[in-house]
Structure formats: C-alpha cells, structure tokens
ROSE-4610 file (N, C-alpha, C; in Angstrom, 1 decimal, always signed):
// ROSE-4610
residu = [M/M/M/N/N/N/D/D/D/D/D/D/W/W/W/K/K/K/E/E/E/I/I/I/T/T/T/Y/Y/Y/M/M/M/V/V/V/Y/Y/Y/D/D/D/A/A/A/P/P/P/G/G/G/L/L/L/K/K/K/G/G/G/D/D/D/F/F/F/L/L/L/D/D/D/R/R/R/L/L/L/N/N/N/I/I/I/I/I/I/E/E/E/K/K/K/N/N/N/L/L/L/K/K/K/Q/Q/Q/N/N/N/N/N/N/S/S/S/K/K/K/H/H/H/C/C/C/V/V/V/Y/Y/Y/H/H/H/K/K/K/Q/Q/Q/I/I/I/L/L/L/C/C/C/K/K/K/S/S/S/V/V/V/E/E/E/H/H/H/L/L/L/D/D/D/S/S/S/E/E/E/M/M/M/Q/Q/Q/K/K/K/V/V/V/I/I/I/N/N/N/L/L/L/N/N/N/G/G/G/E/E/E/G/G/G/L/L/L/M/M/M/I/I/I/K/K/K/D/D/D/P/P/P/K/K/K/S/S/S/K/K/K/Y/Y/Y/E/E/E/G/G/G/K/K/K/R/R/R/S/S/S/G/G/G/S/S/S/L/L/L/L/L/L/K/K/K/V/V/V/K/K/K/E/E/E/F/F/F]
num = [1/1/1/2/2/2/3/3/3/4/4/4/5/5/5/6/6/6/7/7/7/8/8/8/9/9/9/10/10/10/11/11/11/12/12/12/13/13/13/14/14/14/15/15/15/16/16/16/17/17/17/18/18/18/19/19/19/20/20/20/21/21/21/22/22/22/23/23/23/24/24/24/25/25/25/26/26/26/27/27/27/28/28/28/29/29/29/30/30/30/31/31/31/32/32/32/33/33/33/34/34/34/35/35/35/36/36/36/37/37/37/38/38/38/39/39/39/40/40/40/41/41/41/42/42/42/43/43/43/44/44/44/45/45/45/46/46/46/47/47/47/48/48/48/49/49/49/50/50/50/51/51/51/52/52/52/53/53/53/54/54/54/55/55/55/56/56/56/57/57/57/58/58/58/59/59/59/60/60/60/61/61/61/62/62/62/63/63/63/64/64/64/65/65/65/66/66/66/67/67/67/68/68/68/69/69/69/70/70/70/71/71/71/72/72/72/73/73/73/74/74/74/75/75/75/76/76/76/77/77/77/78/78/78/79/79/79/80/80/80/81/81/81/82/82/82/83/83/83/84/84/84/85/85/85/86/86/86/87/87/87/88/88/88/89/89/89/90/90/90/91/91/91/92/92/92/93/93/93]
x = [+0.8/+0.0/+0.9/+0.5/+1.2/+0.8/+1.8/+1.5/+1.7/+1.8/+2.0/+0.9/-0.3/-1.5/-1.3/-0.4/-0.2/+0.6/+1.1/+1.9/+1.0/-0.3/-1.2/-1.5/-1.5/-1.8/-2.9/-3.9/-5.1/-4.8/-4.6/-4.3/-5.6/-5.8/-7.0/-6.8/-7.5/-7.3/-8.5/-9.6/-10.9/-11.9/-12.9/-13.9/-15.3/-15.9/-17.1/-18.2/-18.3/-19.3/-19.2/-18.1/-17.9/-18.4/-18.8/-19.3/-18.0/-18.2/-17.2/-16.5/-15.6/-14.9/-13.8/-13.1/-12.0/-10.9/-10.5/-9.5/-10.0/-11.3/-11.9/-11.8/-12.2/-12.2/-10.8/-9.9/-8.5/-8.0/-8.3/-7.8/-8.4/-9.7/-10.3/-9.7/-9.5/-8.8/-7.4/-6.6/-5.3/-5.2/-6.1/-6.1/-6.6/-7.6/-8.1/-7.2/-6.5/-5.6/-4.3/-3.9/-2.7/-3.1/-4.3/-4.7/-4.8/-5.3/-5.4/-4.1/-3.1/-1.7/-1.7/-2.4/-2.4/-1.4/-0.7/+0.2/-0.5/-1.7/-2.5/-3.4/-3.8/-4.7/-4.0/-3.6/-2.8/-3.3/-3.0/-3.4/-2.5/-3.1/-2.3/-2.1/-0.9/-0.6/-0.9/-1.5/-1.8/-0.8/-0.5/+0.4/-0.3/-0.2/-0.9/+0.0/-0.6/+0.2/+0.4/+1.6/+2.0/+2.2/+2.4/+2.7/+2.7/+2.8/+2.9/+4.2/+5.3/+6.6/+6.5/+5.8/+5.7/+4.9/+3.9/+3.1/+4.0/+4.8/+5.6/+6.7/+7.2/+8.2/+7.5/+6.3/+5.6/+5.3/+4.8/+4.5/+5.7/+6.9/+8.1/+8.4/+8.2/+8.4/+7.6/+6.3/+5.3/+5.8/+6.1/+6.5/+7.8/+8.7/+10.0/+9.7/+8.6/+8.2/+7.2/+7.2/+6.3/+4.8/+4.5/+3.1/+2.5/+1.2/+0.5/+0.3/+0.0/-0.3/-0.7/-1.3/-1.7/-3.2/-3.8/-5.2/-5.1/-5.7/-5.7/-7.2/-7.3/-8.7/-8.7/-9.8/-10.1/-10.2/-9.3/-9.3/-10.6/-11.4/-12.6/-13.8/-13.6/-14.7/-15.5/-16.8/-17.6/-17.5/-17.8/-17.8/-19.0/-18.7/-19.7/-19.6/-20.6/-20.5/-20.7/-20.1/-20.2/-19.0/-18.9/-17.8/-18.0/-16.8/-16.8/-15.9/-16.3/-15.4/-14.4/-14.4/-13.4/-12.3/-12.3/-11.3/-10.7/-9.4/-8.8/-7.7/-7.8/-6.7/-5.7/-4.4/-3.3/-2.4/-2.2/-1.3/-0.4/+0.7/+1.8/+1.5/+1.6/+1.4/+2.7]
y = [-1.2/+0.0/+1.3/+2.2/+3.5/+4.4/+4.9/+5.8/+7.3/+7.6/+9.0/+9.9/+9.4/+10.2/+10.7/+10.1/+10.6/+11.9/+12.3/+13.6/+14.7/+14.5/+15.6/+16.5/+17.8/+18.7/+19.6/+19.7/+20.6/+22.0/+23.0/+24.3/+25.1/+25.5/+26.3/+27.7/+28.5/+29.9/+30.7/+30.1/+30.8/+29.8/+30.3/+29.4/+30.1/+29.9/+30.6/+30.4/+29.4/+29.1/+29.9/+30.5/+31.3/+32.7/+33.3/+34.7/+35.6/+36.8/+37.8/+38.1/+39.1/+39.5/+38.5/+38.7/+37.8/+37.7/+38.8/+38.7/+37.9/+38.1/+37.3/+35.8/+35.5/+34.1/+33.5/+34.3/+33.8/+33.5/+34.4/+34.2/+32.9/+32.6/+31.4/+30.2/+30.2/+29.1/+28.8/+29.9/+29.7/+29.1/+29.6/+29.1/+27.6/+27.3/+25.9/+24.9/+25.3/+24.4/+24.2/+25.2/+25.0/+24.1/+24.1/+23.2/+21.8/+21.6/+20.3/+19.7/+20.5/+20.0/+18.8/+19.0/+18.0/+18.3/+17.4/+17.7/+17.7/+17.2/+17.2/+18.3/+19.0/+20.1/+21.3/+22.3/+23.4/+24.8/+25.7/+27.1/+27.7/+28.3/+29.0/+30.4/+30.8/+32.1/+33.1/+34.2/+35.4/+36.5/+37.3/+38.4/+39.7/+40.7/+41.9/+42.7/+43.2/+43.9/+45.4/+45.8/+47.1/+48.2/+47.8/+48.8/+48.2/+48.9/+48.4/+47.7/+48.2/+47.5/+46.2/+46.1/+44.9/+43.9/+44.3/+43.4/+42.9/+43.8/+43.4/+42.3/+42.5/+41.6/+40.2/+40.2/+38.9/+38.2/+39.0/+38.5/+37.8/+38.4/+37.9/+36.6/+36.4/+35.2/+34.1/+34.4/+33.4/+33.0/+34.0/+33.7/+32.9/+33.1/+32.3/+30.9/+30.6/+29.3/+28.7/+29.3/+28.9/+29.0/+30.0/+30.3/+31.2/+31.3/+32.1/+33.5/+33.7/+35.1/+35.1/+36.1/+36.3/+36.6/+36.3/+36.8/+37.8/+38.9/+40.0/+40.2/+40.1/+40.2/+41.3/+42.0/+43.0/+42.4/+42.7/+42.0/+42.2/+43.2/+43.5/+43.0/+42.2/+41.8/+40.6/+40.6/+39.4/+38.4/+37.2/+36.1/+36.3/+36.1/+36.1/+34.9/+34.1/+32.9/+33.2/+34.2/+34.6/+35.5/+35.9/+36.9/+38.1/+38.6/+39.6/+40.8/+42.0/+43.1/+43.2/+42.4/+42.4/+41.4/+40.7/+39.8/+40.1/+40.2/+40.6/+39.6/+39.0/+38.2/+39.0/+38.9/+39.7/+38.7/+39.0/+38.2/+39.1/+38.4/+39.2/+39.1/+40.1/+40.1/+40.5]
z = [+0.0/+0.0/+0.0/-0.8/-0.9/+0.2/+1.0/+2.1/+1.7/+0.4/+0.1/+0.5/+0.6/+1.1/+2.5/+3.3/+4.6/+4.7/+3.5/+3.5/+3.0/+2.8/+2.4/+3.6/+3.4/+4.5/+4.0/+4.8/+4.6/+5.2/+4.4/+4.8/+5.1/+6.3/+6.6/+6.6/+5.8/+5.7/+5.9/+6.2/+6.5/+7.1/+7.8/+8.4/+8.2/+7.0/+6.7/+7.7/+8.5/+9.4/+10.7/+10.9/+12.1/+12.0/+13.1/+13.1/+13.2/+12.8/+12.9/+11.6/+11.6/+10.3/+10.1/+9.0/+8.6/+9.7/+10.3/+11.4/+12.6/+12.9/+14.0/+13.7/+12.5/+12.1/+12.1/+11.6/+11.6/+13.0/+13.9/+15.3/+15.9/+15.6/+16.2/+15.5/+14.2/+13.5/+14.1/+14.2/+14.7/+16.1/+17.0/+18.3/+18.4/+17.6/+17.7/+17.1/+16.0/+15.3/+16.1/+16.8/+17.7/+18.8/+19.3/+20.4/+19.8/+18.6/+17.9/+17.6/+17.2/+17.0/+16.0/+14.9/+13.8/+12.8/+12.2/+11.1/+9.8/+9.8/+8.5/+8.3/+9.4/+9.3/+10.0/+9.2/+9.8/+9.4/+10.2/+9.9/+8.8/+7.8/+6.8/+7.2/+7.6/+8.1/+7.0/+7.5/+6.6/+6.9/+5.9/+6.0/+5.7/+6.6/+6.3/+5.4/+4.3/+3.3/+3.8/+3.8/+4.4/+3.4/+2.1/+1.1/-0.3/-1.3/-2.7/-2.8/-2.2/-2.2/-1.5/-0.4/+0.3/-0.5/-1.2/-2.1/-3.2/-3.8/-4.9/-4.4/-3.2/-2.6/-2.4/-1.8/-1.5/-2.8/-3.8/-5.1/-5.8/-5.7/-6.2/-5.6/-4.3/-3.6/-4.2/-4.4/-5.0/-6.4/-7.2/-8.6/-8.6/-7.7/-7.6/-7.3/-6.6/-6.2/-7.3/-8.4/-9.6/-9.2/-8.3/-8.0/-9.0/-8.9/-9.9/-9.4/-8.2/-7.7/-6.2/-5.8/-4.4/-4.3/-3.2/-2.9/-1.8/-2.0/-1.0/-0.5/+0.8/+1.4/+2.4/+2.5/+3.5/+4.8/+5.8/+7.1/+7.9/+7.6/+8.3/+7.5/+6.5/+5.7/+6.3/+6.1/+6.5/+5.4/+5.7/+4.7/+3.7/+2.4/+1.4/+0.6/+0.4/-0.4/-1.9/-2.4/-3.8/-4.1/-5.4/-5.7/-4.8/-4.4/-3.4/-3.8/-3.5/-3.6/-2.6/-1.6/-0.5/-0.7/-1.8/-2.2/-3.6/-3.7/-5.0/-5.3/-6.5/-7.0/-7.7/-7.3/-7.9/-8.7/-10.0/-10.8/-11.5/-11.9/-12.7/-14.1/-14.9/-16.3/-17.0]
C-alpha cells in the first residue's frame, strides 16, 4: 500500500461558518488548530500587506516558487458565499 497520502496537508485559511470578520475568524482558527496539533490540518498564516513595495516583494516570492499570484482580502470583511469586492486576486502580467 502506498503511504504518500499521509503527506497531504489541509491548509485552513478561513472558516465561513464562524461569526465575525476575517481577522476574528483567523484568530479562532489559529487558536483551535494550535490546540489540535495535527500535522495534516494546519493554519495557513496570513500576512498583512503594508505597502505596494511589500506586495511586490511577496508576489516575487510566490513567482519564484512557480506560484500564480496572491489573494488580497479586506481584514474587516464578512464572509460572502459569492464573488466579493473584499477579495482581490493579484497576478503578474
């Protein structure tokens, strides 16, 4: 039997079922997953964008890892189960 599936990690970056804004939900996720201490279900750390230069620097890191781009979310946004003006995909052209 192949055990490669044991290396899969579920990265949690939001919890739509929780009340509160995005930052509130992230705090709850981080606290609960630290208590859980699972190697298969982990909190995906978020970085607060400080400037255009910071965005460019983070974007370059993603590109260097063969990534496509970044998702930028308003930290005070409520969850919306549809396209949202509080979430922006940033890609390099």
